[in-house]
KEKE-3310 file (N, C-alpha, C; in steps of 0.2 Angstrom, whole numbers, plus 5000, padded with zeros to 4 digits):
npx = (5004:5003:5011:5001:4998:4997:5003:5016:5019:5018:5029:5039:5038:5041:5054:5060:5059:5067:5079:5082:5083:5094:5104:5104:5108:5120:5128:5127:5124:5128:5138:5131:5118:5116:5120:5109:5098:5102:5101:5087:5082:5088:5082:5069:5070:5075:5064:5054:5060:5062:5049:5044:5052:5048:5035:5037:5043:5032:5023:5030:5030:5017:5013:5020:5013:5016:5014:5019:5016)
npy = (4994:5011:5025:5039:5053:5065:5062:5060:5073:5081:5076:5079:5093:5095:5090:5100:5111:5107:5107:5120:5124:5117:5123:5136:5132:5126:5137:5142:5134:5120:5106:5094:5097:5101:5088:5080:5086:5084:5070:5067:5073:5064:5052:5054:5056:5043:5035:5039:5035:5021:5017:5019:5010:4998:4998:4996:4983:4976:4978:4972:4959:4956:4955:4944:4935:4932:4935:4947:4954)
npz = (5000:4995:5002:5007:4997:5004:5017:5013:5007:5018:5026:5017:5018:5032:5032:5023:5032:5042:5036:5034:5047:5051:5043:5049:5062:5060:5060:5073:5083:5095:5090:5093:5092:5078:5073:5078:5071:5058:5058:5060:5048:5039:5043:5039:5025:5023:5026:5017:5005:5008:5009:4996:4989:4994:4989:4976:4976:4981:4970:4959:4965:4965:4952:4948:4955:4968:4985:4996:5008)
capx = (5000:5007:5010:4997:5002:4997:5008:5023:5019:5019:5035:5044:5038:5045:5061:5063:5060:5073:5085:5083:5085:5101:5108:5106:5111:5127:5132:5126:5123:5134:5138:5126:5111:5117:5120:5103:5094:5104:5099:5080:5082:5090:5077:5063:5072:5075:5057:5051:5064:5061:5042:5044:5056:5044:5029:5040:5044:5025:5021:5034:5028:5010:5013:5022:5008:5019:5012:5024:5013)
capy = (5000:5017:5031:5044:5059:5070:5061:5062:5080:5084:5074:5083:5100:5095:5090:5107:5116:5105:5109:5127:5124:5114:5128:5141:5129:5125:5143:5145:5129:5115:5101:5089:5100:5100:5081:5078:5088:5080:5063:5067:5073:5057:5047:5056:5054:5036:5033:5040:5031:5014:5015:5019:5004:4992:4998:4993:4976:4974:4978:4966:4952:4955:4954:4937:4930:4931:4940:4949:4956)
capz = (5000:4995:5007:5004:4995:5009:5022:5010:5006:5025:5027:5014:5021:5038:5030:5021:5038:5046:5032:5035:5054:5050:5040:5054:5068:5059:5062:5079:5089:5096:5085:5095:5089:5071:5071:5079:5066:5052:5059:5059:5041:5036:5044:5035:5019:5022:5027:5011:5000:5009:5007:4989:4987:4996:4985:4970:4977:4981:4963:4956:4967:4963:4945:4947:4959:4975:4990:5001:5015)
cpx = (5004:5006:5006:5001:5002:5002:5015:5024:5021:5027:5041:5044:5042:5053:5064:5064:5066:5079:5087:5085:5092:5106:5109:5109:5118:5131:5132:5125:5129:5133:5133:5119:5111:5116:5113:5098:5095:5101:5091:5079:5083:5085:5070:5064:5072:5068:5053:5054:5062:5054:5041:5047:5051:5038:5031:5040:5037:5022:5024:5031:5021:5009:5015:5018:5011:5016:5017:5021:5006)
cpy = (5006:5021:5036:5050:5064:5069:5062:5069:5083:5082:5078:5091:5100:5094:5096:5111:5114:5107:5116:5128:5122:5120:5134:5138:5127:5131:5145:5140:5124:5110:5095:5091:5099:5093:5078:5080:5085:5073:5063:5068:5067:5052:5048:5054:5046:5033:5033:5035:5023:5012:5015:5012:4998:4992:4995:4986:4973:4973:4972:4959:4951:4953:4946:4932:4929:4937:4941:4950:4954)
cpz = (5000:5000:5004:5002:5000:5015:5019:5009:5013:5027:5024:5016:5028:5036:5027:5027:5042:5043:5034:5042:5054:5048:5045:5060:5066:5060:5069:5085:5090:5091:5087:5092:5082:5069:5072:5073:5060:5052:5058:5051:5037:5037:5040:5028:5018:5023:5020:5005:5001:5007:5000:4986:4988:4991:4978:4970:4977:4974:4959:4958:4965:4956:4944:4952:4966:4979:4995:5008:5015)
residu = (MET:ALA:MET:SER:GLU:LYS:VAL:GLU:GLU:HIS:LEU:LYS:GLU:ALA:GLU:ALA:SER:LEU:ARG:ALA:ALA:LEU:ALA:PHE:ALA:ALA:ARG:THR:GLU:LYS:PRO:MET:VAL:THR:SER:SER:ILE:ALA:ASP:VAL:ILE:SER:ARG:ILE:ASP:GLY:LEU:ILE:GLY:THR:HIS:LYS:MET:LEU:ASP:LYS:PHE:GLU:ASP:MET:ALA:GLY:LYS:SER:GLY:PHE:LYS:LEU:PHE)
# end
């Protein structure tokens, strides 16, 4: 089942806001803060990418008659 467009849209908006925060934090905050923000950005990006990859696997499996989930 594909991630809804609305959820993906909100995740991308959050990622964009975090990138802006990261750019500012890199100049003003301690390294732990910038590292934590970067980690959250990476997790959001990974979530979106992984979900798309799983959708592709499901589609391929469905075409071959194999059920993944």
